[in-house]
N, C-alpha and C positions, 0 to 999 in steps of 0.2 A: 272498751276494748273486747275482742273475742276472748273466749275462755282459755285458749292455748295459743301461744305465738311461736313463730318459726324465724330462723335466720333469713334475712332477705326480704322480710315484709316490707311493703310500701303502702302507704295510705291509711294505716291504722291510726285512729284517733286515740290520743291519750288525754284524758280529762281529769283534772284534779280539783276537787272541791276545797277551796281555801277557808271555808266556814265563817266568812265575813265578807262584807261589801268591799270589793276591789275595783269597782268600775272606775275610779279615778286613778288607778295605778298606772305606772310607766316602767320601762325598763324590765319587763317581764321575761323571765328565762327559766328553764329547767337545767339545773346542774344534774348531770347524769354520770354516775360511776358504774362502768362497764365491768363484766365479770373478771377481766384481767387486772383491774385495778385503776385503769386510766380514767381521767375525768374529762368530760367534754360539756359543752353547753348547747342546748337546743332552744330555738326561739320558741316563745310561748305567746299566745294572745289571749285577751280577756274574753271570756265566753260566758254570756249572761252577766250577772252582777257578782257572782261568788266563785267562779271557777276559771281556771287556766286551761288552754288546749294546745296541743301540739300534734300535727299530722306528720307521721313518720315518713322520712324522705329515704331515697336510695343509699345504702351503705350505713344507716345508723344502727340498725339491729344486725350486726355482723359477727357476734359472738354468742355461743350458747352459755346459759347460765343465769344468775340472778342480776338484775340491773336495779341499782338504787337510784331514785329520782327525788331531788329536792328542789322545790319551787322557790324562786327568788323574785321579789317585787320591790318597787319604789313607790311610796306615796308621800304626800306633803309632810316633811319633818321626820320621815322614818324610811329606812332601807333594811331589808332583811330577808330571812329565810322562813319557809313554811315547814311543816312536818314532812320527814322523809317517808317515801312509800317505795315499794318494790314490786317487780314483776319477773317472771321467768321467761326465758326464750330458749326454745328447743331446737336441736338439729331436726332436719326433715326426717320423716318416717318414724320418730320417737313417739 
C-alpha cells in the first residue's frame, strides 16, 4: 500500500503476510472495523503461499480515521483469525 491513503481510493492493494503456509486455505476474508465502529467483510484471495490480498473497491474507504483489519481463513480442521493490523485513511488535502 502507499504511504498515505485517502477517502475514495480505488484499486489499492492490501496485502497481509499470514506468516505461515496458507496455500490450501479457503473462506478467506478480511474483517474490517471502520472508524465509526461498523464492521464489514472484504473478500481476500491467497497471494503467494503466505499472504492474503484485497484490492480496494469503490466505497470501501469511505471514512477518515483508523481502520482495523483482521484476516480470517479456513484450513482442514481449523477456522480462525490472524493478527489484527491497522491503517489510517485521511481526508483529501490533509
